[in-house]
N, C-alpha and C positions, 0 to 999 in steps of 0.2 A: 589548800588552806593549811596554815601551820598550826601545830598544836604544841602546847607546853606541858611537859610532864614534870612537875616539881617533885623531886625525890626526897631530898633532905638538905637542910642548911648546914654548912660547916662553919661554926663560930670561930672568931679570932679574938685574942686578948685585946683589951681596951688600948686604943692608940695605934692599932694596926690597920691594915687595909680593910675595906668593907667585907662583910660576910660573903663567902662564895656559896652559891646555891647550885646543887646538882640538878641539871635540867637538860633534857634532850629537845633541842629546838632546831628544826631544819634551817639550813643556812647555805648560801652560795658565796664562795670566796673567789674574788677576781683580783688579779695582780694589777697594780697601778704603775709599776715599773715596767719598762720595755723588756728587760731581761730579769728574771724569767717571765715570759708571758704565759698565763694559764688561767683557767676557770674550772672550779670543781664544786660539786654539791657535797655537803657533809652535814654533821649535826654537832651541836655543842655538847660538852660533857659537864662543864661548870661555867657559871656566869657570875659577874658582879658589875657594878657600874663603871669600872675601870677597864674591863676587858672580858675575855672568855678563853676557854680551852676548847679546841675543836679537833675531832678525829678526821684525818684526811688520808688519802692513798699515796701522798707524796710528801717529801720534806721540803722545807724552804729555809733559807738562811736568815738568821736574826737580822732585823733591819729592813727586810723587804716590805714595801708598802702595799696594802691591799684594800679592797672595798668589801665590806661585809654587807651582803645584799639579800633580798627576799626574806627579810626578818618580819616578825609579827607586826601587824599594823602598817605594813608597807614601808617600814623603816629601812634605812641604809646608813652606814657609817664608815669612815676611813679609820684605818688602824695600821700598826706595823707589827711584824713578827717579833715577839719578845724572846721566845725559845721554841725549840723543836726537839722532841725525843721520840725514839722508836717505841712502838707498843709491841712487845714480844720480841723474840729472837729472829724472826724471819723478815722483819722490816716491811711487812705487808701494809701496815697502817702506822701513822705518825700522830702524835699529840702535839699540836701547835698552840702556843699561847699567843694571843693577840692583845696588844695594848691599844685601847681606843685613843684617838687624837683628842676627842672631846668627851669626857666622862658623862654618863647618863644612863637611864633605864631604857636603853634601845630595844630591850627584849620584851617590854611591856609587862613585866612581872608585877602582879598585883594579887595580894598585898606584898609589897617589897619588905625585906628585913628592915628593922628600925634603924640600924646603923648605915643604911644606904642614904640617910639624910633626906635633904630636900631635892633629890635628883628628880627632875621632871619626868613624868610618864608621857611619852609621845601619844598624841591623840590622832587617830585616823579618821578620815571623813566617813560619815555615816549617811547612806543614801536616804533621801526623803521618801516617805511612803507615797505610793501612787494613789490618786483619787480616781474613782470611776468617772467616765465621761469627761476627762480633762485632756486637753491638747497634749500630744498628738494622737492619743488613743481614741478620741471621739470622732475622728474622720475616717475610720476604717469600717467598712461594711462587712457583714458576715460572709459575703460572697466575693470579697476582694477589696480593692482600693476604692474609696469614695472620694468624690470631688465636691467640696463644699460649694463651689460656684455653680455647679450643675444641678444642685438640688437633689 
């Protein structure tokens, strides 16, 4: 289960891109291009409805197409690498900026900053509550499987 830890919003002057929010959200990045083929788990550092910054163990060239997967609410989105910079002098980790193909609140941040506008919050399916003695639960006996036709 993914968790969102909202740390603090970073406001921008009017007319600029939407507010970036510092948030650590677990994410899986998968390449859509044949080269380089890769898949890696990471977590976001900053998010907004146009993209995110993610810490990964490898670098990618700008323009590489990726799938952002295993997001809150079961969401996934396509994006491309906008930039890539090393974190620290040892290049053990990289900060990759991803630009979403279709802007939106794919991270299910609520409440979202006011300047995120009318970006829809994706809704995940909610399981219906189970009722006692409702099919298929009513056909199982305490000592094993029950057969309704056998009484």
